[in-house]
N, C-alpha and C positions, 0 to 999 in steps of 0.2 A: 630679356638680359642686353645690357648695354655691349656694343662692338667698340673695340679700340678704334681711334681714329685713325685714318690713314693719312698722315700728314706730310707736308713737303718743306723742304729745308728753307730757313729764314733768313741765312746770311746774305750780304751784299752781292756776293757772287751767284747764289741761288736766284735771287730777284732779277738779276741781269740774264741769267738763262731764260728766265719766264717772260722776260720782257723783250726778247729777241725776235719774236713772232715765230710763225711756223717753220719747221725744217722742209716742208715740201710745200712747193708753190706750183705755179703752172710750167709747163715745158717737161723736159726728159730728165730722168735720174737713173742713177745706177747702183746696182745692188750687188753685193759679194755675197753668197752663200757659203758658209765653211762648215765642214763636218769632220770630227775627229774620229778616225777609223781605229777600231780593235777587234780584230779576227773576224771581219765581217765578211760575207759572202759576196761573190760577183753577184749572184742573182738578186741579193737584197740592195746591194748598190743601185744596180740597173734599174730595178722596179722602183725606188726613190727619185733616181734621175727622170724616168718617164714622167711621173707625176709632177715633177718640178718644170721639165720642157713643156708640158701642157699648161701649166700655171703661168709661166713666162710667155708663151705664145698669147694666151689670152689677156695677159697684162698690156700686150702691145710692145715691140722692139723699139718702136718710134716714143714711147712712153717710159719705158723701163728696159734698160740693158743688164742682163744677168750673167754673172760669172761664177762659178762653181770651184773652190778650192778644199781638195781634199788633204789631209795630214794624217799620215798614218803611225800609229803608236804601237803597232803589234811587233811581235819578236821576229815575225816574218812577214814578208810583204803580203797585203789582201789583194792587191792588184800587180800582176805582171805588165811589163811594158807593152806587149802585145793586147792586153785586156784593155789597158788604159787608151790605146789606139782606136779600139774597137767604140769605146764610150765616146771620146772626143768625136770620132766620125758619125756616129750614130744621132748623137744630139747637137752637131754643129749648127743646125739651123738657129736653134733658140738658146744654146748655152755655150760659154767658152770654159771648158774643164781643165783644170791642172791637177797633179797628184804630187804628193812629195811622203816619201818613206822617212820618218824621223829617225828609225833604227834605235829608239827609246821610248819607254812608256812615260810620257810627259803628264798625263792625266788630263782633264778636260780643260781646267782653266789655263794652264800652260800651252797645252796644244791650241786653244782658240787664240790665245795672244800671240802665238806664232806665226798662225795663218793670218791674222789681222795687219800684223806688221809689214809696213810698206803697202799696204792697199791704197789705192785712189779712188775706190768706190765712195758714193754718197751715204750709203747705208750699208750696215752689216746684218746679215742673218745667220744665226746659228741654228743648226740642223742636225738632230740624231741621224745617223746613216740608214737607219731602218725606218724612218717615218716616210709615211707617205701622204703627200698633201692633196687637199682638193683643187679644183681647178681654178677657182677665184680667191684661193688664198692669198697669193702674194698681193693683189690689189687690194684686198681687205686689210692686210697688215700694215700697208703703207697709207691707207686712207686716213687713220688718225692723225698722222703726221701733218696734215693740212690745218689741225688746230694749233694754237697756241699752247706751250705747257706740255705738250707730250714728249717724253723721252725714250719710251719703249713700249713695245706692243708684243702680245703673245697669242698664239692660237688656243683654241680648244681641242683638248686631246679626247680621242675616242680609241677604244670602248669603254676606257676608264676616265671620265672627265675629273680633274682635279677639284676638289671641294673647297677652294679658296673662295672666300667672299668676294664680291665687285660690287661697284655702283652700277645699277642698270641703266642709268643714264649716260654717264661719261666713261664707264668702263674701269674707273680708277681700282687699283687692288693694292696689296701690299708688296708683291713680287711676282718676277715673271719666270715660267721656268724655260730654261735655254733649250729644251729639246725641238722649240721652234719659236724664236722669238727675234725680232728685228730692233735696232737702234741706230742713230746717226753715228757714223764714224767719227765725226769730230767730238762728240759727247764721249764715245768710248776711250779716245785718248786724252780728254780732258780729266777723266777720273781715273786714268792709270789702268783701264783694262780690267780683267780678272785678277784677283788677288791670289796669284799661284802659289806665293809662300805660305798661305795659311790654309788653303783648301785645295786637295788633291782631286777629288771626285764628287763630293755633294757640298752643297750651300754656297758654291762658287756663285750659282746664279741668285740666289737669295741675296748675299753680300752685294753683288753688282747691282740688283735692284735697288737696294736701299742705297746705295751711292747715287744712283740716278735721282731717287726721291730727295737725298740730301742736297743735290746740286739744283732741286728747285722744280724739278720736272715729273709729270705723272707716269706710272706704269700702268698700262692699259691692257686688261684683258678684252679679246675682241671675238665673241662667241660665234660670230658668223663665219669667221676663219677656222676651217675644222682640218685637222690632220688626224690621220690614223696612226697610232703609236701602240705595237702589239705588247701591251702589258694586260695580264690577267690576274684574277683572285683566286685563292685556292678553293678546294671543294666545301670548306667551310664558309665562304663567302668573305675572308678576310684577307689582307695583303701577306704574302709569304716571301718576304726578302731572302736572298742568299746570304751566305756568311761574309763574304766581300760587301755587299750592300748594307748588312748591320754593321759592320766594323767602320766602313768609311763615312757612313752617315752619323754614327755615333761619335767619331772623331770631329767631324765637321760640327755638330752641334756644340761642343765645348768651345771650339775654334769662335763659333760665331757668338756664344755668351760672352767669351772674353774680349773680342773686337767691339762689340756692341754695347760694351759697359753694363754687364749683368753678372758681376761677381757673386751674387747671391744664387744665380743659377748654375754659375760654375762649381760652387761648392756643393751643392745640394746634388747634383749630378753626378760628380765624383763618387759621392757618398753611396748613391744608388747603383753606380757602375761597380763599385767595389762589391757590393752585396749581389749582384746580378748572378743567376746560375749559369748565363752564358759568357764564357770565358772572352768572347770578342769585345764585351764591354768593359771588363777588367783589362784588357790589352790597350783598349782606347784611353781609359784614365791613366795607365801607365806611361802611355806616349806623351799625353798632355802635362804631366807632372815632369817628363824628362824634358820636354821643351822649356816649361817654367824655368826648370834648373839652369836651363842652357840660356836662359834670356833670350829664345827666339820666338815668342809668342808676339802676336800683333800688338800695336799701341793702342789701348781703347779708345773709340770715338763715341759720340753721340751720349754725352755724359748727362745731358738734360733728358735723356728717353724721347727725344722728339720724332726719331725714325723707326728705330726697331720695334718690330710687334712680337711679343711671345706670349700666346695665348693657347692656354691647355697644352702645353707641348708642342704647339705648332707655330709657324711664322706668319700667321694671318688667322683671323677669324674664318671658322669654316662653316659652310652653308648645311653640311651632313656629315655624318662618321664614315670615314673608309678605313 
């Protein structure tokens, strides 16, 4: 079976990004790790920070300086000031930690945009706050940026590895999951960050990855960079998403079809959602139609279908069924 090609943008701007040379050369660099919190426990945050501090230590402070910014979207603070002080002191040798309670549920895209605003770091790393990273993960995620035409890297998640296809030589893939992903801050700003107007919770990382590829740069899966992300299948061996996960992923799928110039998939999916037995899909279809009537849908891009990949209901060719 033929696989859809993972292509890069061909515009003059895209060629300029490709020809600029690698983002990482000799000398030291800076990395801002950012996590959007929502009702996470102190213990989970502490565990994640412990793994991050070890990885920063091994990367070498003379080569990589690491700061951590937390943005809290919870209705009540995840961390009280004294708990923040504990974490700042505990990991002061390897990490510079800051915390902000937003007082509003901004969603993942808007939350990460807020955290990135004003950053002076060379690279940004988006990290789910419950993710535990392996000791060499930071080094391994930065290493591909020593090659030209690399714009984004992602880690391999365990215990459930994402089934996306990737090139075994270059690591090139359709999109990267921002549960643990790195990209240059200059590129992030150039493509206007995450599209928070279109995506609240899901597909913001797919859309951002495709903007990176449209800018002419590869999205690279780095299988040696391993993280633990506590996701599990049900007793039947299949994924069992929550109601919120089903709704927001359905809403995001329609928005992705709209933005990346697939009106055929929009109309087909609206019919499927209207006839679905689960009411969350009918709600997602109704919300899309409301936004269409209000003229607040994203303007379509990729009319030539150069970048977006829609393969059997997925946003990449898959190596196996999950």
